[in-house]
C-alpha positions as CSV (number, residue, x, y, z in Angstrom):
1,G,26.2,15.1,13.2
2,V,24.6,12.2,15.0
3,G,23.1,10.8,11.7
4,L,26.4,11.3,9.9
5,L,28.4,9.4,12.6
6,D,25.8,6.6,12.7
7,F,26.0,6.3,9.0
8,L,29.8,6.3,8.8
9,N,30.1,3.8,11.7
10,A,27.6,1.4,10.4
11,E,28.8,-2.0,9.1
12,E,26.9,-1.6,5.9
13,T,28.7,1.6,5.0
14,T,31.6,0.4,2.8
15,Q,34.0,2.1,0.5
16,N,31.8,1.2,-2.5
17,V,28.7,2.7,-0.8
18,L,30.6,6.0,-0.2
19,D,32.2,6.0,-3.6
20,Y,29.4,4.8,-5.9
21,T,26.1,5.3,-4.0
22,V,26.9,8.6,-2.1
23,G,29.2,9.8,-4.9
24,L,32.3,10.7,-2.9
25,D,35.8,11.0,-4.4
26,R,37.2,7.5,-4.2
27,R,40.2,8.8,-2.1
28,A,37.9,10.3,0.5
29,A,35.8,7.1,0.5
30,G,38.9,4.9,1.0
31,N,40.4,7.2,3.7
32,L,37.1,7.3,5.7
33,I,36.8,3.5,5.7
34,A,40.5,3.0,6.4
35,H,40.2,5.3,9.4
36,R,37.1,3.5,10.7
37,D,38.3,0.0,10.1
38,G,41.9,0.3,11.3
39,G,44.9,-1.5,10.0
40,D,43.3,-4.8,9.3
41,R,40.7,-3.1,7.0
42,K,37.9,-5.1,8.6
43,W,34.8,-3.7,10.3
44,G,34.1,-4.8,13.9
45,T,37.6,-5.8,15.0
46,S,39.7,-4.5,17.9
47,D,41.7,-2.1,15.9
48,D,38.7,-0.1,14.6
49,D,38.6,3.6,15.2
50,V,35.0,4.7,14.9
51,F,34.2,8.3,14.3
52,N,33.3,10.2,17.5
53,N,32.6,13.7,16.1
54,V,32.3,15.6,12.9
55,D,35.7,17.3,13.3
56,E,37.3,13.8,13.3
57,V,35.5,13.1,10.0
58,D,36.5,16.5,8.6
59,D,40.1,15.8,9.5
60,V,40.3,12.8,7.1
61,R,42.3,13.6,4.0
62,F,40.2,14.5,0.9
63,V,37.1,15.2,3.1
64,G,35.9,18.8,3.0
65,P,32.6,20.7,3.1
66,R,31.2,19.2,-0.1
67,T,32.0,15.7,1.0
68,L,30.4,16.3,4.4
69,D,27.3,17.8,2.7
70,K,26.9,14.8,0.4
71,M,27.2,12.3,3.4
72,V,24.8,14.3,5.5
73,S,22.2,14.4,2.7
74,F,22.6,10.7,2.1
75,A,22.3,9.9,5.9
76,L,19.2,12.1,6.1
77,R,17.6,10.3,3.1
78,Q,18.4,6.9,4.5
79,G,16.9,7.6,8.0
80,F,20.1,7.9,10.0
81,V,19.3,11.4,11.2
82,P,17.1,11.2,14.3
83,G,13.9,13.4,14.4
84,S,13.0,15.7,17.3
85,E,11.1,13.0,19.2
86,D,13.7,10.3,18.6
87,V,16.0,9.3,21.5
88,L,19.3,10.8,21.0
89,G,21.0,8.9,23.8
90,V,21.3,8.2,27.5
91,Y,23.9,10.2,29.3
92,D,24.8,9.4,33.0
93,G,21.4,7.5,33.2
94,V,19.4,10.4,31.8
95,S,17.6,9.8,28.5
96,F,17.3,12.7,26.0
97,T,15.3,13.0,22.8
98,V,16.8,15.3,20.1
99,E,14.4,18.1,21.1
100,E,15.2,17.7,24.9
101,A,18.9,17.7,24.2
102,E,18.7,20.9,22.1
103,A,16.6,22.7,24.8
104,T,19.0,21.5,27.5
105,I,22.1,22.7,25.7
106,K,20.4,26.1,24.9
107,L,19.6,26.6,28.6
108,A,23.0,25.5,29.8
109,N,24.6,28.0,27.5
110,I,22.5,31.1,28.4
111,L,22.6,30.8,32.2
112,D,25.4,32.4,34.2
113,E,27.1,30.7,37.1
114,D,24.8,32.1,39.8
115,Q,21.7,31.1,37.8
116,L,23.1,27.6,37.4
117,D,24.1,27.3,41.1
118,I,21.5,29.3,43.0
119,G,18.6,29.5,40.6
120,L,18.6,25.8,39.5
121,G,20.3,24.5,42.6
122,L,23.1,22.7,40.9
123,D,26.2,21.7,42.9
124,S,28.4,24.8,42.8
125,R,31.2,22.8,41.2
126,A,28.9,21.6,38.4
127,A,27.7,25.2,37.9
128,A,31.2,26.5,37.7
129,S,32.2,23.7,35.3
130,I,29.3,24.4,33.0
131,F,29.9,28.1,33.0
132,D,33.6,27.8,32.3
133,A,32.9,25.5,29.3
134,Q,30.2,27.7,27.7
135,P,29.3,27.4,24.9
136,V,28.8,23.7,25.3
137,A,28.0,22.0,21.9
138,T,26.3,18.7,22.8
139,V,24.7,16.8,25.7
140,D,27.6,14.4,25.5
141,G,30.0,17.3,26.0
142,L,27.9,18.5,28.9
143,A,27.8,15.1,30.5
144,R,31.6,14.9,30.3
145,L,32.2,18.1,32.3
146,Y,33.6,17.8,35.8
147,F,30.9,17.4,38.5
148,V,28.1,17.1,35.9
149,G,26.3,13.9,36.4
150,Q,22.8,12.4,36.6
151,T,21.5,15.0,39.0
152,A,22.8,18.0,37.1
153,L,21.6,16.6,33.8
154,S,18.2,15.8,35.1
155,T,17.8,19.2,36.7
156,L,18.9,21.0,33.4
157,K,16.7,18.8,31.3
158,D,13.6,19.4,33.5
159,A,14.2,23.1,33.6
160,A,14.7,23.3,29.8
161,T,11.6,21.2,29.0
162,G,9.3,23.0,31.4
163,D,9.1,20.3,34.0
164,V,10.0,22.8,36.7
165,N,9.2,26.4,37.4
166,Q,11.6,28.3,35.1
167,Q,10.9,31.5,37.0
168,Q,13.4,30.6,39.7
169,Y,16.4,31.6,37.5
């Protein structure tokens, strides 16, 4: 998803690239760029509406599973898809590689509220927020939860990557 969004939101991704190079239906290519570039049809202006998630891409008219597959394959071949050791992003001041993000999300989704609160020592409000949101799909989604900030993200990341004693939960 990250690679797909980076590809679609890149300035060099034009309707011609999507239509001729990637091989999308011209209507899908046009609609994707029209969505991203806004009413003035120019990239990098105030009316742009960049893609924030794959569902938003999938909601564009004439975009479906085959179109998504073509774009993901192209994004992968062109190096837009980050590898496991590549930095995925920084959330509330905590940097995550792809591998760390996957491990953190997996851990956040398997622990119950007591394990999050008592076992990991998260703020009880953060623990409740995470538990209520399970399953959480992304680190971005995790970071957006109520009461989940730098401390909770750091604690979860450390526990998920083996930087603390995981026997406590």
